C-alpha positions as CSV (number, residue, x, y, z in Angstrom):
1,M,168.5,-91.9,5.9
2,N,169.4,-94.4,3.2
3,R,167.1,-93.4,0.3
4,T,166.9,-89.8,1.5
5,D,170.4,-88.9,2.5
6,T,170.0,-85.9,0.2
7,Y,166.7,-84.3,0.0
8,D,165.1,-81.0,-0.9
9,A,163.2,-79.5,2.1
10,E,160.4,-78.5,-0.3
11,D,160.0,-82.1,-1.3
12,V,159.2,-83.3,2.3
13,R,157.6,-80.3,4.0
14,N,153.9,-80.0,4.4
15,P,153.0,-83.2,2.5
16,D,149.4,-83.9,1.6
17,F,149.6,-87.2,3.4
18,L,152.1,-88.4,6.0
19,A,152.2,-92.1,6.9
20,L,153.7,-92.7,10.3
21,G,154.5,-96.4,10.1
22,M,154.8,-98.1,6.7
23,G,153.0,-101.3,7.2
24,A,150.3,-102.6,4.9
25,T,147.6,-100.1,6.0
26,N,149.7,-97.0,5.5
27,M,151.4,-98.1,2.3
28,V,148.1,-98.7,0.6
29,A,146.9,-95.4,1.9
30,M,150.0,-93.7,0.4
31,L,149.2,-95.4,-3.0
32,W,145.6,-94.1,-2.9
33,T,147.0,-90.6,-2.1
34,V,149.4,-90.7,-5.1
35,A,146.8,-92.2,-7.4
36,M,144.5,-89.2,-6.5
37,G,147.2,-86.7,-7.5
38,H,148.6,-85.9,-4.0
39,R,152.0,-86.0,-2.4
40,A,152.8,-88.6,0.2
41,V,155.7,-89.0,2.7
42,G,156.3,-92.2,4.6
43,V,158.2,-92.7,7.9
44,D,159.2,-96.0,9.4
45,M,161.9,-97.0,11.8
46,R,162.1,-100.7,10.8
47,G,164.0,-100.4,7.5
48,E,162.8,-103.2,5.2
49,P,159.6,-105.0,5.9
50,S,160.2,-108.2,7.9
51,L,156.8,-109.7,8.9
52,G,157.0,-113.4,8.2
53,V,153.4,-114.6,8.5
54,H,151.2,-115.8,5.7
55,W,148.0,-113.9,4.9
56,N,144.6,-115.2,3.7
57,I,143.6,-112.6,1.2
58,R,140.0,-111.6,0.4
59,E,139.2,-110.9,-3.2
60,E,138.5,-107.2,-2.5
61,L,142.2,-106.5,-2.1
62,Y,142.9,-107.6,-5.7
63,H,140.2,-105.2,-6.9
64,H,141.6,-102.3,-4.8
65,L,145.0,-102.8,-6.2
66,G,143.6,-103.0,-9.7
67,H,141.8,-99.7,-9.2
68,I,145.0,-98.1,-8.0
69,D,146.7,-99.4,-11.2
70,Q,143.9,-97.9,-13.3
71,L,144.0,-94.5,-11.5
72,M,147.8,-94.3,-11.8
73,E,147.8,-94.8,-15.5
74,E,144.9,-92.5,-16.1
75,R,146.5,-89.7,-14.1
76,Y,150.2,-90.0,-15.0
77,G,150.2,-92.1,-18.2
78,E,152.4,-95.1,-18.9
79,D,155.6,-93.0,-19.0
80,R,155.4,-92.2,-15.2
81,L,154.4,-95.7,-14.1
82,P,157.1,-97.8,-12.3
83,R,158.8,-100.5,-14.4
84,R,160.1,-104.0,-13.7
85,G,163.7,-104.9,-14.5
86,N,162.6,-106.3,-17.9
87,G,161.0,-103.0,-18.9
88,T,157.4,-104.0,-18.5
89,I,155.0,-101.9,-16.3
90,L,154.9,-103.0,-12.7
91,R,151.2,-103.5,-11.9
92,L,150.1,-104.2,-8.4
93,A,147.0,-106.4,-9.1
94,E,148.7,-108.7,-11.6
95,S,151.7,-109.1,-9.3
96,L,149.3,-110.5,-6.7
97,Y,147.4,-112.6,-9.2
98,R,147.4,-113.1,-13.0
99,P,145.8,-116.2,-14.3
100,D,148.5,-116.9,-16.9
101,W,151.3,-116.5,-14.5
102,P,152.4,-119.5,-12.4
103,A,152.2,-119.8,-8.6
104,G,154.9,-121.3,-6.4
105,P,158.0,-120.3,-4.4
106,V,158.8,-116.7,-5.2
107,A,160.5,-113.6,-3.8
108,T,158.9,-110.2,-4.7
109,D,162.3,-108.9,-5.8
110,E,162.6,-111.7,-8.3
111,L,159.3,-110.8,-9.8
112,I,160.0,-107.0,-9.9
113,S,163.5,-107.5,-11.4
114,G,162.0,-109.5,-14.2
115,F,163.8,-112.7,-13.2
116,T,160.5,-114.5,-13.0
117,D,156.8,-114.1,-13.7
118,T,155.7,-116.1,-10.7
119,R,153.0,-114.2,-9.0
120,I,153.1,-113.6,-5.3
121,G,149.5,-114.7,-4.6
122,G,148.6,-118.4,-4.5
123,V,145.0,-119.4,-5.1
124,V,143.0,-121.2,-2.4
125,H,141.9,-124.5,-4.0
126,H,140.8,-126.4,-0.9
127,T,138.6,-125.1,2.0
128,E,138.1,-127.6,4.7
129,F,136.5,-127.7,8.2
130,I,137.1,-130.4,10.7
131,D,134.7,-130.6,13.7
132,D,136.5,-132.9,16.3
133,R,134.4,-132.0,19.3
134,W,133.3,-134.9,21.4
135,K,129.6,-135.9,21.3
136,D,127.7,-137.7,24.0
137,G,130.9,-138.4,25.9
138,A,132.8,-140.0,22.9
139,P,135.1,-138.9,20.2
140,N,133.3,-137.6,17.1
141,R,134.5,-136.3,13.8
142,I,132.6,-134.5,11.0
143,I,134.5,-133.3,8.0
144,T,133.0,-130.6,5.7
145,L,134.7,-129.9,2.4
146,V,133.3,-126.7,0.8
147,D,133.8,-125.3,-2.7
148,A,136.7,-122.9,-2.9
149,P,136.0,-119.4,-4.3
150,E,136.7,-118.8,-7.9
151,A,139.5,-116.4,-8.6
152,P,138.5,-113.3,-10.6
153,D,139.9,-112.9,-14.2
154,K,140.3,-109.1,-13.9
155,P,139.9,-106.3,-11.3
156,D,136.4,-104.9,-10.7
157,A,136.3,-101.3,-9.3
158,T,132.6,-101.8,-8.3
159,R,133.8,-104.0,-5.4
160,I,135.4,-101.0,-3.7
161,G,133.4,-99.7,-0.7
162,R,131.8,-103.1,0.1
163,N,130.7,-103.5,3.7
164,M,133.6,-104.7,5.9
165,V,131.5,-107.3,7.7
166,E,130.7,-108.9,4.3
167,V,134.4,-108.6,3.2
168,L,135.8,-110.2,6.4
169,D,133.2,-113.0,6.6
170,S,133.7,-113.8,2.9
171,P,136.0,-116.7,1.9
172,S,139.7,-116.1,1.2
173,T,140.5,-116.3,-2.5
174,F,144.3,-115.9,-2.3
175,Q,147.2,-116.6,0.1
176,T,150.4,-114.7,0.1
177,G,153.4,-114.2,2.4
178,A,153.0,-110.9,4.4
179,F,156.6,-110.1,3.6
180,Q,156.1,-110.6,-0.1
181,L,153.0,-108.3,-0.3
182,L,154.7,-105.7,1.9
183,M,157.7,-105.8,-0.3
184,L,155.5,-105.3,-3.4
185,L,154.0,-102.2,-1.9
186,R,157.3,-100.8,-0.7
187,R,159.1,-101.5,-4.0
188,Y,156.3,-99.8,-5.9
189,L,156.6,-96.6,-3.8
190,E,160.4,-96.7,-4.0
191,L,160.3,-96.9,-7.8
192,I,158.0,-93.9,-8.0
193,E,160.3,-92.0,-5.8
194,E,163.4,-92.9,-7.8
195,Q,161.8,-92.2,-11.1
196,D,160.7,-88.7,-10.1
197,L,164.1,-87.8,-8.6
198,E,166.0,-89.0,-11.7
199,R,163.8,-86.9,-13.9
200,G,164.1,-83.8,-11.7
201,L,160.4,-83.8,-10.9
202,Q,158.8,-83.0,-7.6
203,P,158.6,-86.5,-6.0
204,R,155.2,-87.9,-5.6
205,V,156.6,-90.0,-2.7
206,R,159.4,-89.5,-0.2
207,L,160.4,-92.4,2.1
208,F,162.2,-92.2,5.4
209,T,162.8,-95.9,6.3
210,N,165.0,-95.7,9.4
211,H,163.3,-92.8,11.1
212,R,160.8,-91.9,13.8
213,V,159.1,-88.8,15.2
214,A,161.6,-87.2,17.6
215,E,160.8,-87.1,21.3
216,D,160.1,-83.4,21.1
217,G,158.9,-83.7,17.5
218,W,155.2,-83.1,18.0
219,I,154.6,-79.3,17.8
220,E,151.1,-78.0,18.2
221,R,150.1,-75.1,16.0
222,P,147.7,-72.4,17.0
223,D,144.8,-74.2,15.3
224,G,145.6,-77.4,17.1
225,S,147.1,-79.2,14.1
226,K,150.5,-80.9,14.5
227,Q,153.8,-80.0,13.0
228,I,156.1,-83.0,12.9
229,L,159.9,-83.4,13.2
230,I,161.6,-86.7,12.7
231,E,165.0,-88.1,13.5
232,E,167.3,-90.7,11.7
233,L,168.0,-93.8,13.7
234,R,170.7,-96.4,14.2
235,Q,169.5,-99.9,15.2
236,L,171.5,-101.8,17.7
237,D,171.1,-105.5,18.6
238,F,172.0,-105.7,22.3
239,R,171.8,-109.1,23.9
240,G,169.0,-110.3,21.7
241,K,166.9,-107.1,21.9
242,F,166.6,-104.4,19.3
243,H,167.4,-100.8,20.5
244,R,167.2,-97.7,18.3
245,V,169.1,-94.5,19.0
246,R,169.5,-91.2,17.2
247,A,172.1,-91.5,14.4
248,P,175.2,-89.6,15.6
249,G,175.7,-86.2,13.9
250,T,172.3,-85.9,12.3
251,D,169.8,-83.1,12.6
252,L,166.1,-83.2,13.0
253,I,164.1,-83.2,9.7
254,D,161.1,-80.8,9.7
255,L,158.2,-82.3,7.8
256,G,156.1,-79.2,8.5
257,V,152.3,-79.5,8.9
258,P,150.8,-82.3,6.8
259,K,147.3,-81.9,5.6
260,L,146.6,-85.4,6.9
261,F,148.7,-87.8,8.9
262,M,147.8,-91.3,9.8
263,I,149.5,-93.4,12.6
264,A,149.5,-97.1,11.8
265,Q,152.5,-98.6,13.6
266,G,151.3,-102.0,14.9
267,F,149.7,-103.1,18.1
268,T,151.5,-100.5,20.2
269,S,152.3,-97.0,19.1
270,A,154.4,-94.5,21.0
271,D,153.3,-91.7,18.7
272,A,149.6,-92.5,19.3
273,D,150.3,-92.6,23.1
274,R,152.0,-89.2,23.0
275,L,148.8,-87.7,21.4
276,G,146.7,-89.1,24.3
277,F,145.2,-92.0,22.4
278,K,144.1,-94.9,24.5
279,Q,142.8,-98.4,23.7
280,E,140.3,-100.3,25.9
281,D,139.9,-104.1,26.2
282,V,137.0,-105.5,24.3
283,C,134.7,-107.8,26.3
284,V,132.6,-110.7,24.9
285,D,129.6,-112.2,26.7
286,H,129.8,-116.0,26.2
287,N,126.3,-116.4,27.6
288,D,127.8,-118.7,30.3
289,G,126.4,-116.8,33.2
290,K,129.8,-115.0,33.9
291,G,128.9,-111.8,32.0
292,P,131.2,-110.0,29.6
293,V,134.9,-111.0,29.9
294,V,138.0,-109.8,28.0
295,A,138.2,-111.3,24.5
296,Q,141.5,-113.1,24.8
297,A,143.1,-116.3,23.6
298,D,146.6,-117.8,23.4
299,Y,148.0,-119.5,20.4
300,L,151.2,-121.4,19.3
301,A,152.4,-120.5,15.8
302,G,154.9,-122.3,13.7
303,L,156.1,-122.5,10.1
304,M,156.6,-126.1,9.0
305,G,158.3,-127.4,5.9
306,V,155.1,-129.1,4.8
307,L,153.3,-128.7,1.5
308,V,149.9,-127.5,2.8
309,D,149.5,-126.1,-0.8
310,G,146.6,-123.8,-1.7
311,R,144.6,-124.8,1.3
312,L,142.7,-123.3,4.2
313,R,142.0,-125.9,6.7
314,R,140.2,-125.2,10.0
315,R,139.7,-127.5,13.0
316,I,137.8,-127.2,16.2
317,A,138.4,-129.9,18.9
318,S,137.6,-130.7,22.5
319,E,140.1,-130.6,25.3
320,F,139.4,-131.7,28.8
321,D,140.8,-130.5,32.1
322,E,141.4,-132.8,35.1
323,E,137.8,-132.4,36.3
324,G,136.5,-133.5,32.9
325,N,135.3,-130.0,31.9
326,E,135.3,-129.5,28.1
327,Y,137.0,-126.7,26.3
328,W,137.0,-125.9,22.6
329,V,140.3,-125.1,20.8
330,R,140.8,-123.9,17.3
331,Q,143.5,-124.6,14.8
332,I,144.3,-123.4,11.3
333,A,146.6,-124.6,8.6
334,V,147.6,-122.2,5.9
335,G,149.7,-122.9,2.8
336,H,150.7,-121.4,-0.5
337,E,149.9,-122.8,-3.9
338,G,152.9,-124.9,-5.1
339,D,155.3,-124.0,-2.3
340,P,156.4,-126.8,0.1
341,A,158.2,-124.4,2.4
342,V,154.9,-122.8,3.5
343,G,153.0,-124.7,6.1
344,W,151.8,-122.2,8.7
345,V,149.9,-123.9,11.6
346,L,148.4,-122.0,14.4
347,V,147.2,-123.9,17.5
348,Q,145.1,-122.6,20.3
349,V,146.1,-123.4,23.8
350,P,143.2,-124.4,26.1
351,D,142.7,-122.0,28.9
352,F,143.3,-124.6,31.6
353,K,146.7,-125.7,30.3
354,V,149.9,-124.5,32.0
355,F,153.3,-125.2,30.7
356,D,155.0,-125.5,34.1
357,P,158.2,-127.7,33.9
358,I,158.2,-128.2,37.7
359,E,154.6,-129.3,37.8
360,A,155.2,-131.6,34.9
361,G,158.2,-133.2,36.5
362,Q,160.6,-131.9,33.8
363,V,162.8,-130.2,36.4
364,P,163.2,-130.5,40.2
365,P,161.1,-128.4,42.5
366,G,162.7,-125.1,43.3
367,T,164.4,-124.8,39.9
368,D,165.0,-121.1,39.1
369,R,162.7,-119.9,36.4
370,E,165.5,-117.8,35.0
371,S,167.7,-120.9,34.6
372,V,168.7,-122.5,31.3
373,E,167.2,-125.8,32.6
374,Y,163.8,-124.3,33.3
375,Y,163.6,-122.5,30.0
376,A,164.7,-125.5,28.0
377,A,162.1,-127.7,29.6
378,Y,159.5,-125.1,29.0
379,R,160.4,-124.9,25.3
380,H,160.3,-128.7,25.1
381,M,156.8,-128.8,26.5
382,L,155.6,-126.1,24.0
383,R,157.1,-128.0,21.1
384,D,155.7,-131.3,22.2
385,Y,152.2,-130.0,22.6
386,Y,152.4,-128.0,19.4
387,L,153.4,-131.1,17.3
388,E,150.7,-133.2,18.9
389,Q,148.1,-130.7,17.7
390,V,149.7,-130.2,14.3
391,S,149.6,-134.0,13.8
392,A,145.8,-133.9,14.3
393,I,145.1,-131.1,11.8
394,L,147.6,-132.2,9.1
395,E,147.0,-136.0,9.5
396,M,150.7,-136.6,9.8
397,P,152.3,-138.8,12.5
398,K,153.9,-136.8,15.3
399,Q,157.1,-138.8,14.9
400,K,157.4,-137.6,11.3
401,L,156.7,-134.0,12.3
402,E,159.5,-134.2,14.8
403,R,161.9,-134.7,11.9
404,T,160.4,-132.0,9.7
405,A,162.1,-128.7,9.3
406,M,160.7,-125.6,11.0
407,T,161.8,-122.1,10.1
408,Y,159.8,-120.4,12.8
409,G,158.4,-121.4,16.2
410,P,156.6,-122.7,17.9
411,K,156.0,-119.4,19.6
412,L,153.4,-118.7,22.2
413,F,151.6,-115.4,21.9
414,S,148.4,-113.9,23.3
415,L,145.7,-112.1,21.5
416,V,143.7,-109.5,23.4
417,E,141.0,-107.6,21.4
418,R,141.3,-103.8,22.0
419,I,139.9,-100.7,20.4
420,G,140.1,-96.9,20.7
421,A,137.2,-94.6,21.3
422,D,138.0,-92.2,18.5
423,A,140.5,-92.4,15.6
424,L,140.8,-88.6,15.4
425,V,143.8,-87.5,17.5
426,A,144.5,-84.1,16.0
427,P,142.7,-81.7,13.6
428,N,145.0,-83.1,10.9
429,G,145.6,-86.7,12.2
430,V,144.1,-90.1,12.8
431,V,145.1,-93.5,14.2
432,A,144.4,-96.6,12.1
433,G,145.4,-100.2,11.6
434,D,146.2,-102.3,14.6
435,S,147.3,-99.1,16.4
436,F,143.6,-98.2,16.6
437,G,142.2,-101.6,17.4
438,N,142.5,-105.3,16.7
439,G,140.3,-108.3,16.6
440,H,140.9,-112.0,16.1
441,F,143.8,-112.6,13.6
442,L,143.2,-116.3,12.8
443,T,142.1,-115.5,9.2
444,S,144.1,-112.3,8.6
445,G,141.3,-110.0,9.7
446,G,143.7,-107.3,10.8
447,A,145.6,-107.1,7.5
448,M,142.3,-107.1,5.6
449,T,140.7,-104.4,7.8
450,G,143.7,-102.2,7.4
451,M,144.4,-102.6,3.7
452,I,140.8,-102.9,2.4
453,G,139.0,-100.8,5.0
454,H,141.1,-98.1,6.7
455,A,143.3,-97.4,3.6
456,S,140.4,-97.0,1.3
457,R,138.9,-94.5,3.8
458,V,141.9,-92.3,2.8
459,L,140.7,-92.6,-0.8
460,G,137.3,-91.4,0.5
461,Y,138.9,-88.5,2.2
462,W,140.5,-87.3,-1.1
463,E,137.3,-87.9,-3.0
464,A,135.4,-85.8,-0.5
465,R,137.9,-83.0,-0.7
466,K,137.7,-83.1,-4.5
467,A,134.0,-82.8,-4.2
468,G,134.3,-79.6,-2.2
469,V,133.8,-81.1,1.3
470,G,135.8,-79.1,3.9
471,H,138.8,-80.7,5.7
472,D,137.2,-80.9,9.1
473,D,134.1,-82.7,7.8
474,A,136.2,-85.0,5.6
475,I,138.6,-86.0,8.3
476,R,135.7,-86.6,10.7
477,E,134.2,-89.0,8.2
478,L,137.6,-90.7,7.8
479,A,137.9,-91.2,11.5
480,D,134.4,-92.5,11.8
481,G,135.0,-94.9,8.9
482,I,138.1,-96.3,10.7
483,Y,136.1,-96.9,13.8
484,S,133.3,-98.5,11.8
485,D,135.7,-100.9,10.0
486,T,137.4,-102.0,13.2
487,R,134.0,-102.5,14.9
488,S,133.1,-104.7,11.9
489,W,136.2,-106.7,12.5
490,L,135.4,-107.2,16.2
491,H,131.8,-108.2,15.3
492,V,132.9,-110.8,12.8
493,S,135.7,-112.2,15.0
494,A,133.7,-112.4,18.2
495,T,132.6,-115.9,17.4
496,E,136.2,-117.1,17.2
497,F,136.5,-116.8,21.0
498,S,133.6,-119.0,22.0
499,Q,131.4,-120.3,19.2
500,A,132.1,-123.4,17.0
501,L,131.5,-122.0,13.6
502,P,134.5,-120.4,11.8
503,I,134.6,-117.0,10.1
504,N,136.0,-116.3,6.7
505,F,134.1,-119.2,5.0
506,G,131.2,-117.2,3.6
507,A,127.5,-117.5,4.4
508,E,126.8,-120.3,2.0
509,R,129.7,-122.4,3.2
510,I,128.8,-121.8,6.8
511,E,125.3,-123.1,6.1
512,K,126.8,-126.2,4.6
513,I,128.8,-126.7,7.8
514,V,125.8,-126.2,10.0
515,T,123.9,-128.8,7.9
516,A,126.7,-131.3,8.0
517,T,127.6,-131.0,11.6
518,G,124.3,-130.1,13.2
519,S,126.1,-127.3,15.1
520,D,124.2,-125.3,17.6
521,T,125.0,-121.7,16.6
522,T,124.2,-120.5,20.2
523,A,126.5,-123.0,22.0
524,R,129.5,-121.5,23.8
525,A,132.9,-122.8,25.0
526,T,134.2,-122.8,28.6
527,T,136.8,-120.2,29.6
528,V,139.2,-120.0,32.5
529,E,141.0,-116.7,32.7
530,A,143.0,-117.3,35.9
531,T,144.9,-120.3,34.5
532,R,145.9,-118.3,31.4
533,R,147.2,-115.5,33.6
534,L,149.3,-118.1,35.5
535,R,150.7,-119.4,32.2
536,H,151.8,-115.9,31.2
537,S,153.5,-115.4,34.6
538,L,155.7,-118.5,34.2
539,I,157.5,-117.2,31.0
540,P,156.4,-113.7,30.0
541,L,155.4,-113.4,26.4
542,D,157.9,-111.5,24.3
543,P,156.3,-109.9,21.2
544,S,159.6,-108.8,19.7
545,D,160.7,-112.4,19.0
546,W,158.1,-112.6,16.3
547,L,160.8,-111.1,14.1
548,R,163.4,-113.6,15.2
549,P,163.1,-116.9,13.3
550,V,164.6,-119.9,15.0
551,L,165.5,-122.6,12.4
552,T,164.9,-126.3,13.4
553,A,166.7,-128.4,10.8
554,G,164.8,-131.3,9.3
555,R,163.2,-132.8,6.3
556,M,160.9,-131.0,3.8
557,H,157.6,-132.7,3.2
558,A,157.0,-131.8,-0.4
559,M,154.3,-134.4,-1.1
560,D,150.5,-133.9,-0.8
561,L,149.1,-134.1,2.7
562,P,147.6,-137.4,3.7
563,P,143.9,-137.7,3.2
564,L,141.6,-136.7,6.1
565,E,140.7,-139.8,8.1
566,P,136.9,-140.2,8.8
567,T,137.6,-141.2,12.4
568,H,138.5,-138.9,15.3
569,P,142.2,-139.1,16.4
570,A,141.3,-140.2,19.9
571,A,139.1,-143.0,18.5
572,R,142.1,-144.4,16.6
573,T,144.1,-144.7,19.8
574,N,141.1,-145.5,22.2
575,V,141.9,-142.4,24.3
576,Q,139.2,-141.7,26.8
577,V,138.5,-138.4,28.7
578,G,140.9,-137.8,31.5
579,E,143.5,-140.2,30.3
């Protein structure tokens, strides 16, 4: 079990908090638990964090991390706080952002080792919205540049508990690699564990990082609560697919009955399924006369070697099908202050578009869809469309982008909003994070809902218990809070499926966009579900390849982006509808 090959059963049995899945949500929840003086155990089968996306961070996360730092020092004193390699105290908030520390390319382990003082959070300096929707049958462009939020100079605990609708709709202050932030949380927990074990103290934290609940590891007690047994895993890479099997010669590890466990294992969770948890599709009424339809959209994602810098750029544009019907598509470019290797661009695929190599004449009729020729042509079509759209949002010629390095993608994936009916799945357990529900991800709403919302509900649980509230009432409030936070996310992100105005800009900035563009806040886009289903049937989407970067060699664009042109891309080339 790597870090826990040798363990004392008393250190892991009956923990105060058991995290099943150690993504962002559960690791922050573990930190709140320890900061409140309780014992936490974490279980994850993925080993080290590996998520490669870049997150837009709301200011509240900085304040939450700062309050954890404060509670840890007040409870344990400086002597029991984790240390960096240079002997200084490892503080979560300043690792994300400290005004006198530089931004730029950084690995979390470099910061923690003391090799560098480069913070992992970059500041958003540029917030831009491009409205490229056609008007009166002709290309039209309106560019709105809004003031970027000012970064705080220190954590403010009064920002904890803010309404999640306000949090999610507020502008992003920071940007950071998901991997770097996850590594910060993981390393902090590891250092606490190591420190306590070295000093012969009962560990505040125990981590099982290549483990999962055994198939027969859910044991129901007479009161309905769950006793949990886990198994150590060995990961195998078999023909491009990850498979995990029980490590030979290992015994089950009995974690006993945790006071509280939380399942947060990503979009799908076998553990939640075993406990009878179900998600339902979320429907959105676009007011187009078709009634409520499933909230779903397809995107292409890629990581370009382009200096997008501390920038959050959004674009909405018109696409037209063969009959001239207009569809709105959204794009986002996310960078990192001072890092030319971070140019994440997400591009929405219009619902009418099908990447069919046979229909496009890329391969002969009758070509086997399982053949190399078919798949290669399909990948070519994806890349060609993706670079065409990236060119429009970054104002860089497509020919230049074709020679630019890509360390990920483009990958096609589908977003479907889903939510569970109740987060409470056992008298001592809840489901949270994406395992409970998910909304639109375009501005990192899932990560923020989990780390800022769901995780802090665990803080609320411990505060309630400290105040004398019984477990049943406290966990009921916790579950209701998880549901409320996810509903807030769905409410905020609903507009991303059909309306023109972006989320995550803040009310004042949205008002400026409305004024500049004259946007009708009630206008809706066209949707065609049948074509999207056909697109999925051609090459089924593979969610597991999100963890498999495919490097495309090329140049690094380490210069500032070209200025935004005042004219619409189609107007520059005299492209008309239908051509």
